[in-house]
C-alpha positions in Angstrom: 0.0 0.0 0.0 2.9 2.4 0.9 4.6 1.5 -2.4 1.4 2.4 -4.3 1.1 5.7 -2.6 4.8 6.6 -3.3 4.4 5.6 -7.0 1.3 7.7 -7.3 2.9 10.7 -5.7 6.0 10.3 -8.0 3.8 10.2 -11.0 1.9 13.3 -10.0 5.1 15.2 -9.3 6.5 14.1 -12.7 3.4 15.3 -14.5 3.4 18.6 -12.6 7.1 19.2 -13.4 6.5 18.5 -17.2 3.8 21.1 -17.4 2.3 19.8 -20.6 3.4 19.5 -24.2 4.2 23.1 -24.9 1.5 23.3 -27.6 -1.2 24.6 -25.3 -1.5 28.4 -24.7 -0.4 29.5 -21.3 -3.1 31.8 -19.8 -0.4 33.5 -17.8 1.1 34.7 -21.1 -1.8 37.2 -21.5 -1.7 38.4 -17.9 -0.1 41.8 -17.1 1.6 42.0 -13.7 0.8 45.7 -13.5 -1.9 46.8 -15.9 -1.3 50.4 -17.0 -3.0 53.6 -15.9 -5.2 55.5 -18.4 -7.4 52.5 -18.9 -10.9 51.4 -18.0 -11.3 48.5 -15.5 -14.2 46.7 -14.0 -14.1 46.0 -10.2 -16.5 43.6 -8.5 -17.8 44.4 -5.1 -15.1 43.7 -2.4 -12.5 43.2 -5.1 -9.2 44.9 -5.6 -7.3 45.8 -8.8 -3.6 46.3 -8.7 -2.3 48.7 -11.3 1.0 50.1 -12.4 3.1 52.4 -10.2 1.9 50.6 -7.1 -1.7 51.9 -7.4 -4.6 49.7 -6.2 -8.3 50.3 -6.0 -10.7 48.3 -3.8 -14.5 48.5 -4.3 -15.3 48.9 -0.6 -19.0 49.8 -0.2 -22.2 50.8 -1.9 -23.2 53.6 0.4 -26.6 54.3 -1.3 -28.5 53.1 -4.4 -31.6 55.1 -5.1 -31.5 54.6 -8.9 -34.8 54.4 -10.6 -35.5 50.7 -11.5 -35.3 50.1 -15.2 -38.9 48.8 -15.4 -40.4 51.8 -13.7 -41.0 55.3 -14.8 -39.6 57.8 -12.3 -39.5 61.6 -12.0 -35.7 61.5 -11.1 -33.0 59.0 -12.2 -31.7 58.7 -8.6 -28.2 58.1 -7.6 -25.9 55.3 -6.5 -22.8 56.3 -4.4 -19.8 53.9 -4.0 -16.8 54.0 -1.8 -13.4 53.2 -3.4 -10.4 52.6 -1.1 -7.2 53.8 -2.8 -3.7 52.6 -2.2 -0.5 54.2 -3.6 3.1 54.0 -2.5 2.5 57.1 -0.4 -0.5 55.7 1.6 -4.2 54.8 1.7 -7.2 56.9 1.2 -10.8 56.7 0.0 -13.0 58.4 -2.6 -16.8 58.5 -3.0 -18.1 58.3 -6.6 -21.7 58.8 -7.9 -23.7 57.7 -10.8 -25.6 61.0 -10.9 -23.7 63.5 -13.1 -24.7 66.4 -10.9 -22.7 64.8 -8.1 -19.0 63.9 -8.2 -18.5 61.0 -10.6 -14.7 61.3 -10.3 -12.1 62.1 -7.7 -8.4 62.7 -7.3 -6.2 60.7 -4.8 -2.5 61.3 -4.3 -1.2 61.9 -7.9 -3.9 59.8 -9.5 -7.6 60.1 -10.5 -10.6 57.7 -10.9 -13.9 58.2 -12.6 -17.0 56.0 -12.2 -18.3 55.3 -15.7 -21.0 52.7 -14.9 -22.4 50.7 -12.0 -24.1 47.4 -12.7 -26.6 45.8 -12.3 -29.2 48.5 -12.6 -32.2 48.1 -10.2 -35.2 46.1 -11.5 -38.4 46.3 -9.5 -39.9 42.8 -8.7 -43.7 43.4 -9.0 -44.4 40.5 -6.6 -42.3 41.8 -3.7 -42.2 45.5 -4.5 -38.5 45.4 -4.0 -35.5 46.2 -6.2 -32.8 45.0 -3.8 -29.5 44.1 -5.4 -27.1 41.7 -3.6 -23.9 43.4 -2.8 -21.9 40.6 -4.5 -23.6 41.4 -7.8 -22.3 45.0 -8.1 -19.6 45.8 -10.6 -18.1 49.2 -11.0 -16.5 50.3 -14.3 -13.9 52.9 -13.6 -11.3 54.8 -15.6 -8.0 55.5 -13.8 -5.5 58.1 -14.7 -2.2 59.6 -13.5 -3.3 63.2 -12.7 0.1 64.7 -11.9 3.7 63.8 -12.2 5.1 61.9 -9.3 7.5 64.2 -7.4 11.1 63.3 -7.3 12.3 61.5 -4.1 13.2 63.8 -1.3 16.8 64.6 -0.4 19.0 61.6 0.5 
């Protein structure tokens, strides 16, 4: 029995070390270690994206969502406000972004900027329950990230 386990372990180690025939595409080949700034990204609720220059954004909270359900006619469009926690080599902060264009849809943090371009899913009124509740895990924010100012040179050494 011990010999069988040892043989199986050796076979698995050999297969893992070989890594395949080489003909298959490696998904890691298309992965960027540090995706660039000046791009649009989708962040799921409670997810973090790590970008170039040590910049990271975390979709931390949906602070309000009063948007009009798509299957209802409303007087006003409403607003959703989200909280994004920002991380740069100089520290951590947070910004609040809104879907309503009359409120801040973009913000600066450190030497960078972020703009909320879309928040999905849109509310949909359930006629049986009268509710349009969206589970937090379903939210996805589409954001555009920029470098807003040049990074200052390091201080005196």
